[in-house]
N, C-alpha and C positions, 0 to 999 in steps of 0.2 A: 504493500500500500504506500502511496506517495506520502512523504512526510509533510505535514501541514503545520505552519507556525501557529495558526489560530484554530480555536475550537468554536463551535456554536455555543453560545450561552442562552439557555432557555429558562426564563423565569415564569413560573405559573402562579398567578394570583388566585388564591382559593381560600376555602374554609374546610376544616375536617368534616363538617356535616354535609358537604355538597354532594348530592347524588350525581350531578353532571360530571364532576371530576372523577367520581367512582366509575361511572360508565366510560370515561375516557382512558382508564387504565390500559385496556388492550392496545390503544393507539400508542401510548408511551412505551409499552413493552416492545412494540414493533420498531419504534424509533431507536430503542436501546440496542436491539439486535441488528438492525440494518445500518446503523451508524456507530459501530463499535469504537468506543474511546474518542468519539468526535463531538459529543454533546456534553456540556456541563448542565445537569438538571438542578434546578433550585426552586423550592416552593416558598412563596411569600404569603404569610397569613394576612387575611383581609377583613375578618370580622363580619360575616354575612348577616347574622342576627345579633346586633348589639343590644337591642331591647325588644323583646317579643311583643310588647304593647304597641310598638310601631307597626306591627303586622296583623294584629287581631282585628276582627270586624268590630268597629265602634258600636254597632247595634247590639253586640253581645255583652258589652261591658256593664250596662245597667243590671244584667242578670247575674253578675258576679265575675270576678277575675278568673276564678277557676273554670267557669263555663266558657268564657271567652278563649282561654288558652286551650282548653280541651277541644273546642271547635277548630281552633287554628291547627292544632296537631293533626286533626282529621283531614283538614284541607291540605296540609303539608304532605301527609301520607299519600294522598291522591297524586300530588305532583311527583313524588318519588316514583310511584308505580308507573306513571306515564313515561318517565325517563328510562325505564328498562328497555324501551324500543330502540334506543340509540345504538347500543352494541350488544345487548342481550345479557349483560351481567345481572345475575339474579338479585332481585329486590323483594324483600318480604316485610310487610308493614303491619303484621298482626301485633296488637297491643303496643303500638307506637306511642311513646310518651316522653319525647325528648325534652319538652318544656313543661314547666309547672309554675305555680306561684312562688315557689322557693328557688327555681332555676329558670331564669328569664332571659338568658343570653347564651350564645355559642362561644363567647369570648374565653371561658375556661378551657375549651377544646383548643382554641388557637394558642392560648398561653401554654397549654400542655405540650404542643409541638415544639415551641421555642425552648421549653425546659428540657425536652428530650434531646434537642440539638446540642444544648449546653452540657447535658449529662453524658451523652454518648452519640457523637455526630454520625458514626458509622451505622447506627441502628435507628436513627431518627425517622428516615423515610419509611422503614418497615413499621415503625410505631404509628406513623400517619396512616399507612395502609390498614393496619390492624384496627385502628380507631374507627376508620370508615367502615370496615367490615362489621364490627360489633354494633355500630350505629344502624347500618342499613340492612344487614342480613340477619342479625340477631335481635334487632330493635332494643338494644340496651340503652338506658338513659345516660348517655355519655357526657351530659352536662354535669353529672354528679361526680364529685371527687373520688368516691370509692370505686366507681366504674373506670375512671381514668387510671387509677392506680392498679387496677386489675390488668389493664392493657399494658402498663409499664412492666409489670411482672411477666406477663405473657411474652413480651418482646425481649426480655432478658436485660433490661436496663436496670442499673442499680437504683433501688427505690429511694434510699436515703439521699443519694446525690441528686436524683430527680427532684425530690421534695425541697431540698435546699434552694434550687433554682425556682421551682414552681411557687414556693411560698415567700421567696425573697424578692429582691429588686432586679436580679439579673435577667430573668425571663421577661419581666415587665418592660425593662428597657429594650430588650431585643424585639419584643412584640411592637413596642412603640415605633421602633425603626422601620419595621415592616409596614405598619399602617401609614407612616409618614411617606414612605416610598410610593405606596399606592396613591396617596393624595397628590404627591408631586407629579406623578405621571398622568393624573386625571382619570384614574380607573373608576368607571361608573357601572360596569357590568362584570359579573363573575361567571365562570372563570375567564381570566384574561391572560394573554401571553405577551411577554416582552422578549423579543429575539434580537441577539446582538452577534455580529461577526466583525471583529476589529472595531472600526469606528462607525460601521453601518448598523442601524437600529430600526426595529419595526415593532410597533405596538398593535396587537390584535385583540379586539374586545368582542369576540364571538367564538363559538365552538368551531373548530376546524378539524379535519381528518388527516390521515397520514399523507395522502397525496398533496394536500395543501401545504403541509409542513415541508415536504420534499421540495416543492416549488419555491417556498420562502427561503429555505436554506440555499438552494441553487442561486436564487436571485441575489442574496446578500453576499455570497462567496464567489460570484462570477463562475459558477459551475464547479468550484473546487470541492465542495461538500456534497457528496452524492451517495445514495444507498449502495451497500455492498451486497454481493450475492451470498446466499446461505446454503449450507449443506446440513440439514437437520440429521443428527445421529444421537445415540444414547449419551455420548460424552458431553456434547454441548448442551443437551437437554439437562443433564445432571448438573453441569456448571450453572446453568440458568436457574435451576431450582435451589441451588445453594445460595444464590443471591436473593431469591424470592421464596422463602420457606412456606408461604401460604399464597396460593395462586389459583385463579380460575382456569379451566381448560380453554375458555374463550381467549384468554390472554396468551396461552401457549399456541393456540391455533393462529392467532394474528402474528405473534412474534416469529414463528417459523414458517409462515406462508403455507399452512396445512389446509387441506380442502374442506374437511369436516371433522366432527367429533369422533368418527370411526378411526380416522387417521391419527388423531390425537391419542386415542386409547391404545392403538397399536404401538405407538412410539413410547408411551409411558408404561405399558404393561410390564416390561422387564423390571422396572424400578419398583412397581407395586409388588411383583412376585418376590423380589429379593428384600422386601420390606424396607426400602430406602425412603419411600413415601407411602402415604395412605390416603384413601379417598374420604373426604368429609362431606357427607350428604347434607344438603340444606334444602329448605323449601324452594322449589322452582329451579333447582340446579345442584351443582356439586363443586367442590374445590379439592385441590391437592395440597397436602400438608407434609412437609419434610419430617421424618422421624428422627 
């Protein structure tokens, strides 16, 4: 491969609760495998729901804050369910209760990601994935501290170090920097993408797919950054799963240009048979989990 002095820097402005970003995971896995070592991925926290009362129906408030929030949760669940059509990542909204009168913001989830970065930068993006998974697939109320800490433990991040940042000023300052960057760039829609190659920059405030990213990268780099051919085999699948210990087969299909779930199953079956990974069945789908 030609040695390139510059890499693509891809900043994604998002919130851990975002179903749209969850549905875009297969696109990001495909970017990862088709542009190996050529993209620097970075997530910027943007605080989607800073105050749930800004989103509830004002007609519901005279009936009680608990009723207004419960009705908002129900409407939000319908939005999540509609987003499953984007890439097919399974979404399950039974008993969805992300917000309550005691938990009125997604900011604790944003703060948790910044604390995870400070506690263990190498595991922070997996923490973000796990946090989205338990929010959208298991419908855990991840605005709650105890639910966040459960994800910390699941991800293998030291809980004491995480709490030092989460409860102290360091994560708050890091989150403030993220929010300030979004404000500086004029972010008004999530997710948004800020793509940079050298001095060339482009802000995208809409969902885009793999082909659009390829076009953007080519345009910014004068064709120097382009997708690489793939040869899916057990070895690179195993390496891929080492980086992503919990993953949907849809992500594997997209990452390795496989035609369907049958081909995915055929490729991963040896890993299942040798107990290197296991299948985790969920409502409306399944995931692979590294053992």
